[in-house]
SEGU-659574 format. One line per 8 residues: for each residue x, y, z of N, C-alpha, C. Coordinates in nm, 4 decimals, always signed. Layout:
<recs>
X Y Z X Y Z X Y Z | ...
</recs>
This chain:
<recs>
+11.5949 +10.7023 +7.4748 +11.4646 +10.6620 +7.4287 +11.3627 +10.6987 +7.5357 | +11.2514 +10.7568 +7.4949 +11.1455 +10.7974 +7.5866 +11.0400 +10.6887 +7.5978 | +10.9787 +10.6818 +7.7148 +10.8652 +10.5910 +7.7326 +10.7417 +10.6566 +7.6718 | +10.6372 +10.5774 +7.6573 +10.5101 +10.6307 +7.6070 +10.4650 +10.7483 +7.6929 | +10.4778 +10.7322 +7.8238 +10.4335 +10.8353 +7.9172 +10.5115 +10.9642 +7.8952 | +10.6426 +10.9549 +7.8817 +10.7251 +11.0738 +7.8627 +10.6935 +11.1431 +7.7306 | +10.6740 +11.0660 +7.6244 +10.6426 +11.1266 +7.4945 +10.5076 +11.1963 +7.4988 | +10.4076 +11.1306 +7.5573 +10.2750 +11.1904 +7.5634 +10.2761 +11.3147 +7.6522
+10.3499 +11.3094 +7.7619 +10.3586 +11.4238 +7.8516 +10.4261 +11.5408 +7.7818 | +10.5303 +11.5139 +7.7032 +10.5972 +11.6214 +7.6304 +10.5034 +11.6863 +7.5287 | +10.4208 +11.6069 +7.4607 +10.3244 +11.6633 +7.3659 +10.2245 +11.7522 +7.4371 | +10.1758 +11.7069 +7.5533 +10.0799 +11.7857 +7.6287 +10.1441 +11.9148 +7.6749 | +10.2688 +11.9077 +7.7219 +10.3390 +12.0266 +7.7699 +10.3594 +12.1280 +7.6576 | +10.3710 +12.0823 +7.5340 +10.3895 +12.1730 +7.4207 +10.2565 +12.2232 +7.3667 | +10.1469 +12.1949 +7.4377 +10.0173 +12.2435 +7.3924 +9.9489 +12.1496 +7.2967 | +9.9913 +12.0246 +7.2925 +9.9317 +11.9301 +7.2002 +9.8153 +11.8522 +7.2569
+9.7559 +11.8971 +7.3665 +9.6476 +11.8222 +7.4306 +9.5308 +11.8036 +7.3346 | +9.5013 +11.9036 +7.2534 +9.3909 +11.8914 +7.1587 +9.4178 +11.7847 +7.0543 | +9.5445 +11.7707 +7.0142 +9.5807 +11.6706 +6.9142 +9.5798 +11.5304 +6.9716 | +9.6047 +11.5178 +7.0988 +9.6096 +11.3854 +7.1596 +9.4723 +11.3195 +7.1640 | +9.3722 +11.3989 +7.1782 +9.2391 +11.3438 +7.1923 +9.2099 +11.3131 +7.3381 | +9.0853 +11.3140 +7.3711 +9.0431 +11.2971 +7.5101 +9.0824 +11.1607 +7.5661 | +9.0692 +11.0566 +7.4858 +9.0995 +10.9229 +7.5358 +9.2482 +10.9083 +7.5652 | +9.3313 +10.9534 +7.4738 +9.4749 +10.9433 +7.4961 +9.5167 +11.0298 +7.6146
+9.4570 +11.1467 +7.6298 +9.4861 +11.2336 +7.7438 +9.4483 +11.1630 +7.8739 | +9.3356 +11.0950 +7.8733 +9.2934 +11.0206 +7.9922 +9.3943 +10.9109 +8.0253 | +9.4459 +10.8439 +7.9235 +9.5477 +10.7404 +7.9470 +9.6722 +10.7991 +8.0114 | +9.7153 +10.9128 +7.9612 +9.8343 +10.9796 +8.0146 +9.8131 +11.0141 +8.1613 | +9.6979 +11.0702 +8.1924 +9.6686 +11.1082 +8.3302 +9.6578 +10.9855 +8.4197 | +9.5984 +10.8789 +8.3696 +9.5855 +10.7546 +8.4452 +9.7233 +10.6973 +8.4779 | +9.8099 +10.6913 +8.3779 +9.9448 +10.6395 +8.4014 +10.0221 +10.7278 +8.4988 | +10.0060 +10.8577 +8.4867 +10.0739 +10.9497 +8.5791 +10.0239 +10.9280 +8.7218
+9.8949 +10.9057 +8.7371 +9.8384 +10.8820 +8.8702 +9.8946 +10.7534 +8.9302 | +9.9072 +10.6490 +8.8491 +9.9628 +10.5230 +8.9005 +10.1101 +10.5376 +8.9344 | +10.1847 +10.6130 +8.8565 +10.3252 +10.6360 +8.8895 +10.3369 +10.7110 +9.0218 | +10.2506 +10.8106 +9.0414 +10.2493 +10.8851 +9.1657 +10.2154 +10.7914 +9.2818 | +10.1146 +10.7052 +9.2627 +10.0754 +10.6139 +9.3698 +10.1904 +10.5207 +9.4086 | +10.2630 +10.4697 +9.3095 +10.3760 +10.3814 +9.3407 +10.4839 +10.4551 +9.4210 | +10.5086 +10.5816 +9.3872 +10.6055 +10.6612 +9.4647 +10.5551 +10.6814 +9.6078 | +10.4273 +10.7101 +9.6223 +10.3686 +10.7301 +9.7548 +10.3745 +10.6010 +9.8353
+10.3389 +10.4882 +9.7737 +10.3442 +10.3597 +9.8448 +10.4850 +10.3301 +9.8956 | +10.5843 +10.3577 +9.8136 +10.7229 +10.3344 +9.8548 +10.7604 +10.4261 +9.9712 | +10.7173 +10.5503 +9.9654 +10.7478 +10.6454 +10.0725 +10.6782 +10.6068 +10.2026 | +10.5586 +10.5526 +10.1930 +10.4812 +10.5184 +10.3124 +10.5336 +10.3951 +10.3847 | +10.6125 +10.3141 +10.3167 +10.6694 +10.1962 +10.3840 +10.7509 +10.2372 +10.5063 | +10.8165 +10.3517 +10.4970 +10.8983 +10.4008 +10.6076 +10.8183 +10.4383 +10.7314 | +10.6909 +10.4708 +10.7142 +10.6061 +10.5042 +10.8294 +10.5049 +10.3925 +10.8573 | +10.5246 +10.2801 +10.7909 +10.4443 +10.1591 +10.8124 +10.2946 +10.1810 +10.7902
+10.2630 +10.2493 +10.6806 +10.1244 +10.2677 +10.6386 +10.1090 +10.2171 +10.4967 | +9.9943 +10.1591 +10.4678 +9.9616 +10.1297 +10.3289 +9.9052 +10.2574 +10.2668 | +9.8919 +10.2572 +10.1370 +9.8350 +10.3731 +10.0691 +9.6942 +10.4008 +10.1211 | +9.6121 +10.2960 +10.1314 +9.4739 +10.3138 +10.1739 +9.4660 +10.3597 +10.3192 | +9.5521 +10.3078 +10.4065 +9.5534 +10.3536 +10.5455 +9.5885 +10.5020 +10.5529 | +9.6897 +10.5425 +10.4771 +9.7265 +10.6837 +10.4750 +9.6117 +10.7683 +10.4215 | +9.5484 +10.7218 +10.3151 +9.4419 +10.7984 +10.2518 +9.3242 +10.8165 +10.3474 | +9.2884 +10.7115 +10.4217 +9.1790 +10.7215 +10.5188 +9.2206 +10.8103 +10.6356
+9.3426 +10.7954 +10.6846 +9.3918 +10.8800 +10.7931 +9.3892 +11.0275 +10.7516 | +9.4331 +11.0542 +10.6307 +9.4281 +11.1901 +10.5771 +9.2831 +11.2365 +10.5628 | +9.1947 +11.1461 +10.5226 +9.0526 +11.1792 +10.5117 +8.9922 +11.2173 +10.6458 | +9.0335 +11.1480 +10.7522 +8.9874 +11.1832 +10.8866 +9.0315 +11.3252 +10.9197 | +9.1578 +11.3547 +10.8958 +9.2113 +11.4876 +10.9263 +9.1395 +11.5960 +10.8462 | +9.1178 +11.5714 +10.7162 +9.0499 +11.6718 +10.6335 +8.9051 +11.6914 +10.6761 | +8.8347 +11.5820 +10.7049 +8.6948 +11.5918 +10.7475 +8.6842 +11.6628 +10.8822 | +8.7758 +11.6315 +10.9742 +8.7783 +11.6999 +11.1040 +8.8004 +11.8496 +11.0861
+8.8932 +11.8849 +11.0002 +8.9236 +12.0265 +10.9773 +8.8018 +12.0992 +10.9215 | +8.7272 +12.0332 +10.8347 +8.6079 +12.0968 +10.7773 +8.4978 +12.1126 +10.8818 | +8.4804 +12.0109 +10.9663 +8.3715 +12.0140 +11.0632 +8.4119 +12.0723 +11.1978 | +8.5428 +12.0815 +11.2213 +8.5960 +12.1313 +11.3487 +8.5419 +12.0516 +11.4666 | +8.5285 +11.9212 +11.4427 +8.4778 +11.8302 +11.5457 +8.5075 +11.6877 +11.5006 | +8.4765 +11.5937 +11.5877 +8.4880 +11.4526 +11.5506 +8.3948 +11.4256 +11.4329 | +8.4262 +11.3218 +11.3572 +8.3499 +11.2919 +11.2356 +8.3002 +11.1481 +11.2396 | +8.2106 +11.1156 +11.1492 +8.1631 +10.9781 +11.1371 +8.2420 +10.9070 +11.0278
+8.2327 +10.7747 +11.0261 +8.2966 +10.6984 +10.9188 +8.2364 +10.7363 +10.7843 | +8.1070 +10.7706 +10.7824 +8.0435 +10.8147 +10.6578 +8.1050 +10.9452 +10.6084 | +8.1378 +11.0358 +10.7020 +8.2052 +11.1606 +10.6647 +8.3398 +11.1307 +10.5991 | +8.4122 +11.0351 +10.6569 +8.5427 +10.9974 +10.6022 +8.5255 +10.9332 +10.4653 | +8.4244 +10.8494 +10.4496 +8.3981 +10.7864 +10.3196 +8.3700 +10.8930 +10.2141 | +8.2928 +10.9945 +10.2506 +8.2651 +11.1026 +10.1544 +8.3915 +11.1826 +10.1234 | +8.4734 +11.2091 +10.2244 +8.5959 +11.2878 +10.2044 +8.6956 +11.2157 +10.1148 | +8.6958 +11.0828 +10.1212 +8.7921 +11.0044 +10.0436 +8.7327 +10.9439 +9.9167
+8.6011 +10.9487 +9.9047 +8.5285 +10.8845 +9.7945 +8.5527 +10.7337 +9.7912 | +8.5738 +10.6757 +9.9098 +8.5836 +10.5309 +9.9244 +8.4493 +10.4799 +9.9758 | +8.4217 +10.3512 +9.9523 +8.2958 +10.2975 +10.0031 +8.3045 +10.2808 +10.1545 | +8.1892 +10.2798 +10.2190 +8.1842 +10.2759 +10.3651 +8.2444 +10.1473 +10.4215 | +8.2313 +10.0364 +10.3508 +8.2875 +9.9095 +10.3981 +8.4404 +9.9170 +10.4034 | +8.5010 +9.9727 +10.3001 +8.6466 +9.9885 +10.2986 +8.6921 +10.0773 +10.4130 | +8.6233 +10.1902 +10.4320 +8.6586 +10.2815 +10.5402 +8.6447 +10.2112 +10.6748 | +8.5397 +10.1341 +10.6923 +8.5181 +10.0621 +10.8172 +8.6315 +9.9635 +10.8451
+8.6716 +9.8884 +10.7439 +8.7798 +9.7909 +10.7606 +8.9118 +9.8590 +10.7931 | +8.9427 +9.9670 +10.7227 +9.0677 +10.0392 +10.7473 +9.0629 +10.1072 +10.8839 | +8.9457 +10.1575 +10.9204 +8.9314 +10.2262 +11.0489 +8.9647 +10.1322 +11.1642 | +8.9264 +10.0054 +11.1539 +8.9594 +9.9074 +11.2587 +9.1108 +9.8969 +11.2769 | +9.1824 +9.8965 +11.1663 +9.3292 +9.8899 +11.1728 +9.3856 +10.0163 +11.2359 | +9.3331 +10.1307 +11.1965 +9.3825 +10.2577 +11.2506 +9.3536 +10.2694 +11.4007 | +9.2384 +10.2174 +11.4437 +9.2060 +10.2159 +11.5875 +9.3032 +10.1245 +11.6609 | +9.3262 +10.0038 +11.6068 +9.4179 +9.9081 +11.6698 +9.5591 +9.9643 +11.6817
+9.5982 +10.0480 +11.5868 +9.7326 +10.1081 +11.5888 +9.7359 +10.2402 +11.6655 | +9.6226 +10.2772 +11.7266 +9.6107 +10.3993 +11.8060 +9.6344 +10.5248 +11.7223 | +9.5943 +10.5210 +11.5965 +9.6093 +10.6371 +11.5095 +9.4830 +10.7229 +11.5079 | +9.3697 +10.6619 +11.5411 +9.2439 +10.7345 +11.5577 +9.1760 +10.6824 +11.6837 | +9.0929 +10.7667 +11.7417 +9.0084 +10.7264 +11.8533 +8.8669 +10.7162 +11.7995 | +8.7989 +10.6091 +11.8393 +8.6632 +10.5860 +11.7893 +8.5741 +10.5522 +11.9079 | +8.4626 +10.6231 +11.9162 +8.3685 +10.5969 +12.0243 +8.2265 +10.6127 +11.9746 | +8.1309 +10.5700 +12.0560 +7.9904 +10.5794 +12.0143 +7.9447 +10.7246 +12.0050
+7.8519 +10.7475 +11.9171 +7.7939 +10.8799 +11.8996 +7.6665 +10.8901 +11.9821 | +7.6416 +11.0066 +12.0378 +7.5189 +11.0279 +12.1158 +7.3971 +11.0393 +12.0246 | +7.4210 +11.0599 +11.8951 +7.3098 +11.0842 +11.8033 +7.2652 +10.9612 +11.7255 | +7.3151 +10.8451 +11.7579 +7.2696 +10.7270 +11.6853 +7.3732 +10.6174 +11.6825 | +7.3514 +10.5198 +11.5959 +7.4388 +10.4013 +11.5929 +7.5652 +10.4197 +11.5094 | +7.6225 +10.5362 +11.5141 +7.7456 +10.5610 +11.4384 +7.8608 +10.5821 +11.5356 | +7.9800 +10.5742 +11.4839 +8.0989 +10.6031 +11.5629 +8.1415 +10.7475 +11.5418 | +8.1971 +10.8069 +11.6465 +8.2621 +10.9370 +11.6332 +8.4119 +10.9088 +11.6229
+8.4736 +10.9625 +11.5205 +8.6144 +10.9376 +11.4907 +8.6918 +11.0672 +11.5100 | +8.8060 +11.0554 +11.5738 +8.8940 +11.1711 +11.5881 +9.0390 +11.1231 +11.5760 | +9.1201 +11.2026 +11.5119 +9.2620 +11.1713 +11.4956 +9.3300 +11.1768 +11.6324 | +9.4047 +11.0736 +11.6673 +9.4779 +11.0731 +11.7948 +9.6059 +11.1549 +11.7787 | +9.6711 +11.1836 +11.8897 +9.8001 +11.2551 +11.8821 +9.9004 +11.1736 +11.8019 | +9.9021 +11.0439 +11.8296 +9.9936 +10.9562 +11.7554 +9.9583 +10.9570 +11.6069 | +9.8278 +10.9558 +11.5761 +9.7843 +10.9591 +11.4368 +9.8259 +11.0871 +11.3671 | +9.8148 +11.1992 +11.4375 +9.8567 +11.3276 +11.3801 +10.0064 +11.3267 +11.3512
+10.0852 +11.2693 +11.4422 +10.2304 +11.2606 +11.4223 +10.2642 +11.1708 +11.3032 | +10.2012 +11.0546 +11.2965 +10.2271 +10.9616 +11.1852 +10.1846 +11.0251 +11.0527 | +10.0740 +11.0979 +11.0540 +10.0288 +11.1649 +10.9318 +10.1302 +11.2702 +10.8879 | +10.1843 +11.3462 +10.9825 +10.2894 +11.4449 +10.9477 +10.4116 +11.3754 +10.8886 | +10.4532 +11.2652 +10.9502 +10.5683 +11.1901 +10.8996 +10.5396 +11.1361 +10.7591 | +10.4182 +11.0886 +10.7374 +10.3805 +11.0368 +10.6055 +10.3843 +11.1478 +10.5013 | +10.3304 +11.2640 +10.5356 +10.3302 +11.3767 +10.4410 +10.4717 +11.4199 +10.4072 | +10.5605 +11.4206 +10.5067 +10.7003 +11.4556 +10.4811 +10.7660 +11.3536 +10.3898
+10.7397 +11.2255 +10.4146 +10.7967 +11.1196 +10.3309 +10.7451 +11.1297 +10.1877 | +10.6168 +11.1573 +10.1722 +10.5576 +11.1700 +10.0385 +10.6167 +11.2900 +9.9664 | +10.6286 +11.4017 +10.0359 +10.6863 +11.5225 +9.9739 +10.8297 +11.4976 +9.9296 | +10.9059 +11.4288 +10.0120 +11.0456 +11.3998 +9.9783 +11.0581 +11.3055 +9.8593 | +10.9562 +11.2246 +9.8359 +10.9610 +11.1254 +9.7279 +10.9167 +11.1809 +9.5922 | +10.8673 +11.3038 +9.5897 +10.8192 +11.3601 +9.4635 +10.9376 +11.4073 +9.3782 | +10.9248 +11.3899 +9.2474 +11.0362 +11.4298 +9.1595 +11.0542 +11.5795 +9.1529
</recs>
């Protein structure tokens, strides 16, 4: 017996996306995203990160790569599409765990954020765990 998700996915794979309708297609994608998130959360337990901590840490790395320099918390919020308050709260945890370095910016009342060596290592371990957990 197939679950709703499996049946809908099979219809989409056979080219039935037009028949499903936009709303049903959105439901299928939403459920698939949540299933993926649960797999990622389980994989991240091994590296002692929550989903949001990993996502912000990854956002720091991506923003740094784009700017080729330290970034602000606002840059990370834009990279992750999370609100600035959430990024700020998670950033405190990442600083306490020595996964990012945060210092004052010379250009104003913002912090400059950079991935620490330990943070880069933990991020690599997290990515490996996530990749291994994919079906």
